[in-house]
BAGUMAR-861767 format. One record per residue (C-alpha): x, y, z; residue in one letter; residue number from 1. Coordinates in Angstrom, 2 decimals, m for minus. Example, Ala and Ser with C-alpha at 12.3 -4.5 7.8 and 13.67 -1.06 7.14 Angstrom:
# BAGUMAR-861767
       X       Y       Z residuo num
   12.30   m4.50    7.80       A   1
   13.67   m1.06    7.14       S   2
//
This chain:
# BAGUMAR-861767
       X       Y       Z residuo num
    0.00    0.00    0.00       M   1
    2.82    2.41    0.91       D   2
    4.55    1.67   m2.39       K   3
    1.38    2.52   m4.33       D   4
    0.92    5.72   m2.32       L   5
    4.49    6.79   m3.01       N   6
    3.93    6.22   m6.70       R   7
    0.77    8.35   m6.62       I   8
    2.71   11.16   m4.90       D   9
    5.49   10.87   m7.46       R  10
    3.12   10.97  m10.43       I  11
    1.39   14.03   m8.93       S  12
    4.78   15.69   m8.54       A  13
    5.64   14.88  m12.16       L  14
    2.39   16.51  m13.20       L  15
    3.37   19.65  m11.29       V  16
    6.75   19.64  m13.05       Q  17
    5.09   19.36  m16.47       L  18
    2.87   22.35  m15.66       Q  19
    5.67   24.54  m14.33       S  20
    8.56   23.84  m16.73       R  21
    8.87   23.98  m20.55       P  22
   10.88   20.74  m20.63       I  23
   11.04   17.90  m18.09       V  24
   14.01   15.57  m18.52       R  25
   13.64   11.97  m17.42       A  26
   17.18   11.81  m16.03       S  27
   16.59   14.86  m13.81       E  28
   13.32   13.43  m12.52       M  29
   14.90   10.04  m11.82       A  30
   17.58   11.75   m9.75       E  31
   15.05   14.00   m8.02       R  32
   12.81   11.11   m6.91       F  33
   15.63    8.59   m6.48       N  34
   14.12    6.08   m8.92       V  35
   15.26    4.48  m12.17       S  36
   14.78    5.95  m15.63       L  37
   12.49    3.02  m16.43       R  38
   10.24    4.05  m13.52       T  39
    9.98    7.62  m14.86       I  40
    9.14    6.29  m18.34       Y  41
    6.39    4.14  m16.82       R  42
    5.00    7.08  m14.80       D  43
    4.90    9.29  m17.89       M  44
    3.07    6.57  m19.77       R  45
    0.55    6.38  m16.92       T  46
   m0.11   10.12  m17.17       L  47
   m0.51    9.86  m20.94       S  48
   m2.97    6.97  m20.60       E  49
   m4.93    9.09  m18.09       A  50
   m5.50   11.71  m20.80       G  51
   m2.67   14.16  m20.14       V  52
   m1.34   15.18  m23.61       P  53
    2.41   14.73  m23.18       I  54
    4.95   15.23  m25.95       C  55
    8.10   13.14  m25.64       G  56
   11.14   14.08  m27.71       N  57
   14.04   11.64  m27.67       S  58
   17.14   13.20  m26.18       G  59
   15.27   16.38  m25.16       I  60
   12.52   15.55  m22.66       G  61
    8.82   15.72  m21.98       Y  62
    6.45   18.66  m22.26       S  63
    2.71   19.35  m22.36       L  64
    1.03   19.98  m25.70       V  65
    1.09   23.71  m26.47       E  66
   m2.09   25.44  m25.31       G  67
   m3.16   22.68  m22.94       Y  68
   m3.94   23.83  m19.42       R  69
   m4.58   21.65  m16.41       L  70
   m6.83   22.71  m13.53       P  71
   m5.00   24.42  m10.67       S  72
   m3.54   21.97   m8.19       L  73
   m4.23   22.39   m4.47       M  74
   m1.36   23.35   m2.22       F  75
   m0.70   21.42    0.94       T  76
   m0.61   23.27    4.24       K  77
    3.15   22.69    4.48       E  78
    3.74   24.09    0.98       E  79
    1.66   27.16    1.80       A  80
    3.70   27.71    4.98       M  81
    6.91   27.54    2.94       A  82
    5.49   30.27    0.66       F  83
    4.62   32.38    3.71       L  84
    8.19   32.04    4.96       T  85
    9.53   33.07    1.54       A  86
    7.19   36.09    1.54       E  87
    8.67   37.31    4.83       K  88
   12.19   36.96    3.47       I  89
   11.45   38.68    0.16       I  90
    9.65   41.58    1.90       E  91
   12.78   42.46    3.83       Q  92
   15.65   41.36    1.58       L  93
   14.65   42.51   m1.90       T  94
   13.59   45.85   m3.34       D  95
   10.10   47.30   m2.98       A  96
    8.84   46.43   m6.46       Q  97
   10.03   42.83   m6.33       N  98
    8.38   42.45   m2.92       S  99
    5.14   43.86   m4.34       S 100
    5.16   41.34   m7.19       Y 101
    5.66   38.48   m4.75       F 102
    2.78   39.68   m2.56       R 103
    0.53   39.63   m5.62       Q 104
    1.63   36.07   m6.29       G 105
    0.98   35.13   m2.66       M 106
   m2.56   36.49   m2.93       D 107
   m3.14   34.06   m5.81       K 108
   m1.71   31.20   m3.76       I 109
   m3.98   32.08   m0.83       R 110
   m6.95   32.19   m3.22       A 111
   m6.26   28.56   m4.19       A 112
   m6.22   27.34   m0.58       L 113
   m9.04   25.71    1.29       R 114
  m10.75   27.87    3.92       T 115
   m9.14   25.97    6.79       A 116
   m5.66   26.44    5.29       D 117
   m6.29   30.14    4.67       K 118
   m7.11   30.50    8.37       K 119
   m3.98   28.52    9.24       Y 120
   m1.79   30.95    7.27       L 121
   m3.56   33.94    8.78       H 122
   m3.06   32.63   12.30       D 123
    0.60   31.78   11.66       M 124
    1.47   35.08    9.97       D 125
    2.80   36.69   13.17       D 126
    4.97   33.70   14.11       T 127
    7.61   34.36   11.42       I 128
    9.78   37.47   11.36       A 129
   12.71   38.50    9.16       V 130
   14.76   41.60   10.00       Y 131
   17.08   43.61    7.81       K 132
   20.64   44.22    8.89       S 133
   20.89   47.55   10.70       R 134
   23.61   48.56    8.26       N 135
   21.63   47.58    5.15       A 136
   20.97   50.40    2.69       K 137
   17.83   50.66    0.60       E 138
   18.34   49.85   m3.07       S 139
   16.38   51.36   m5.97       L 140
   12.71   50.30   m5.90       P 141
   12.70   48.24   m9.12       N 142
   16.37   47.32   m9.41       L 143
   16.12   43.51   m9.48       L 144
   13.38   43.44  m12.11       Q 145
   15.29   45.83  m14.39       I 146
   18.48   43.77  m14.12       I 147
   16.74   40.43  m14.69       L 148
   14.80   41.81  m17.66       S 149
   18.04   43.08  m19.20       S 150
   19.55   39.59  m18.86       I 151
   16.56   37.99  m20.53       N 152
   16.56   40.58  m23.35       D 153
   20.40   40.56  m23.59       R 154
   20.53   44.37  m23.39       L 155
   23.24   46.56  m21.87       V 156
   22.38   48.53  m18.73       V 157
   23.95   51.81  m17.65       E 158
   24.41   52.53  m13.96       I 159
   25.71   55.28  m11.68       D 160
   27.93   53.54   m9.14       Y 161
   29.73   54.57   m5.94       T 162
   32.54   52.27   m4.82       N 163
   33.89   51.61   m1.31       A 164
   36.17   54.67   m1.55       E 165
   33.15   56.88   m2.38       E 166
   34.36   57.37   m5.95       N 167
   31.49   57.80   m8.40       K 168
   31.46   56.47  m11.96       S 169
   29.14   55.62  m14.84       K 170
   29.29   52.03  m16.05       R 171
   27.90   50.19  m19.07       S 172
   27.30   46.58  m18.06       L 173
   26.22   43.29  m19.57       E 174
   24.48   41.71  m16.60       A 175
   25.05   38.00  m16.03       V 176
   23.12   37.48  m12.80       G 177
   22.38   38.60   m9.26       V 178
   23.38   36.88   m6.03       S 179
   22.67   37.37   m2.34       Y 180
   25.28   36.97    0.39       S 181
   23.99   38.26    3.70       H 182
   23.46   41.10    4.16       P 183
   23.76   42.34    0.55       R 184
   22.75   41.71   m3.07       W 185
   25.40   41.73   m5.81       Y 186
   25.32   42.10   m9.59       L 187
   27.82   40.09  m11.64       S 188
   28.40   41.69  m15.02       A 189
   30.81   42.32  m17.87       W 190
   32.01   45.90  m17.39       C 191
   32.70   47.81  m20.60       H 192
   34.86   50.34  m18.73       L 193
   37.20   47.76  m17.17       R 194
   36.77   45.16  m19.95       E 195
   36.42   42.35  m17.42       E 196
   33.84   40.72  m15.17       Y 197
   33.09   42.66  m12.01       R 198
   30.74   42.41   m9.04       M 199
   28.70   45.45   m7.97       F 200
   26.80   45.96   m4.73       R 201
   23.20   46.79   m5.53       L 202
   22.91   49.27   m2.66       D 203
   25.69   51.34   m4.26       R 204
   23.79   51.77   m7.54       I 205
   22.08   55.18   m7.53       S 206
   20.63   55.08  m11.03       N 207
   20.01   52.41  m13.68       I 208
   18.54   52.33  m17.17       K 209
   18.29   49.73  m19.91       T 210
   19.74   50.73  m23.28       T 211
   18.97   49.49  m26.79       D 212
   22.50   48.08  m27.14       N 213
   22.73   44.31  m27.25       E 214
   25.26   42.17  m25.38       H 215
   28.55   41.92  m27.24       T 216
   29.42   38.36  m26.16       K 217
   28.17   35.10  m24.69       E 218
   28.66   35.01  m20.94       H 219
   29.55   32.07  m18.67       P 220
   27.10   30.77  m16.02       P 221
   26.65   32.95  m12.95       L 222
   28.07   30.38  m10.52       D 223
   31.39   30.45  m12.38       S 224
   31.67   34.21  m11.69       L 225
   30.70   34.34   m8.02       L 226
   33.56   35.78   m6.05       G 227
   35.31   36.81   m9.30       Y 228
   36.74   40.29   m9.44       D 229
   39.87   42.08  m10.50       A 230
   42.78   40.45   m8.59       P 231
   44.46   43.82   m8.18       Q 232
   41.54   44.92   m5.98       C 233
   42.17   42.11   m3.48       L 234
   44.92   41.55   m0.92       T 235
   45.82   38.18    0.58       E 236
   45.76   38.27    4.38       V 237
   46.84   35.43    6.65       V 238
   45.92   35.35   10.34       L 239
   46.41   32.85   13.16       H 240
   43.57   32.81   15.66       T 241
   42.07   30.63   18.40       D 242
   39.68   27.92   17.25       K 243
   36.85   29.19   19.47       E 244
   37.22   32.72   18.08       V 245
   37.06   31.44   14.50       S 246
   33.88   29.49   15.30       K 247
   32.21   32.38   17.13       H 248
   32.85   34.86   14.32       F 249
   32.45   32.41   11.41       A 250
   29.73   34.38    9.57       D 251
   31.51   37.72    9.94       R 252
   34.76   36.19    8.66       C 253
   33.09   35.15    5.40       Y 254
   31.82   38.70    4.89       Y 255
   35.41   39.91    5.17       M 256
   36.63   37.58    2.42       G 257
   37.62   34.36    4.19       L 258
   38.65   31.77    1.59       T 259
   40.40   29.05    3.59       E 260
   40.85   27.72    7.12       E 261
   43.17   25.02    8.40       K 262
   43.97   23.83   11.88       E 263
   47.59   24.19   13.05       L 264
   49.61   21.80   15.23       A 265
   49.37   24.21   18.19       N 266
   45.56   24.11   18.09       G 267
   45.11   27.51   16.49       Q 268
   43.43   28.08   13.12       V 269
   45.16   29.66   10.13       E 270
   42.76   31.84    8.15       Q 271
   43.42   33.11    4.64       T 272
   41.43   36.07    3.33       Y 273
   41.19   37.77   m0.04       M 274
   40.20   41.18    1.24       A 275
   38.99   44.43   m0.31       Y 276
   39.42   46.38    2.93       S 277
   42.52   45.92    5.06       L 278
   41.18   48.38    7.60       E 279
   38.12   46.23    8.28       G 280
   40.31   43.22    8.99       L 281
   42.74   45.32   11.03       A 282
   39.92   46.48   13.30       R 283
   38.71   42.88   13.71       W 284
   42.25   41.78   14.68       V 285
   42.51   44.67   17.14       L 286
   39.23   43.62   18.78       A 287
   40.66   40.10   19.20       N 288
   44.28   41.09   19.85       A 289
   44.72   38.62   22.71       D 290
   43.85   35.63   20.49       T 291
   44.79   36.67   16.94       T 292
   48.16   37.21   15.23       T 293
   48.81   38.82   11.83       V 294
   51.11   36.70    9.65       I 295
   50.88   38.91    6.54       K 296
   50.78   41.54    5.15       P 297
   52.66   44.00    7.32       V 298
   50.18   46.73    6.26       E 299
   47.63   45.21    8.67       I 300
   50.01   45.84   11.58       K 301
   50.67   49.38   10.35       D 302
   46.94   50.13   10.30       I 303
   46.51   48.70   13.82       I 304
   49.39   50.83   15.11       N 305
   47.88   53.93   13.53       Q 306
   44.46   53.21   15.08       I 307
   46.06   52.83   18.51       I 308
   48.11   56.02   17.98       K 309
   44.95   57.96   17.13       N 310
   43.16   56.86   20.30       L 311
   42.53   59.73   22.67       D 312
   43.65   58.08   25.92       L 313
//
């Protein structure tokens, strides 16, 4: 009985995939549901025999016949709660327009719920909270949508940008993708000015517009560019610190450019950073001076000495 029920759940999930994706590949579904390819073929045949018009193209995948629409599927209570959680996150961590679009989508999801589940979501609404970082800056109200549209249309965008040193510049960019690393969003793009791939903080973009100019080249996948930037903008920093300190400040260390950690024979941890700001790391070392030692570069020690010298004691 359990085996039959699992198959029913799997076939229902396959139906959802067919409705939500242009192409469903058997190999991906087999991996997703941890079954054999033969099982996926049999499930697809079952759906077809039940009257679902499925097109199967050898070597490509499965899709629904163009123009065919299935009735809306009901969401489970757990799925609806996951959407509610996502809504809280998107409200706080994306721009105003993107948040508005998601709220509109959530209204449609709520409309498809049973009355009891609608009440469940309403009652649970105040039990989930997401807070912005106190240091987070507001980005432009429709920034994400403009960037993503430019990627889809393969059009160059022009931005006004302020870097970490407060220098302002105008950039023409071929956007590749956006990424989020708490507490900020980043744009990865081919920069016409620098003629290389760069990452830009969204909260430092003060103006953006889409041009009529098309992309000049094919770009690699976003994940191959994450963390990529001009090497001359980064400095390698090596610190030795106590293991407990490295654990306690693990998240903050990644924000500062931590790339590698290894435990030393004396029980300490060697941390390697590729850092944009030496001053930020210098201040962190100073705050943990009794447990942390600078191995290189010497500039970190110079900055620490200058900070101490400037103290009004």
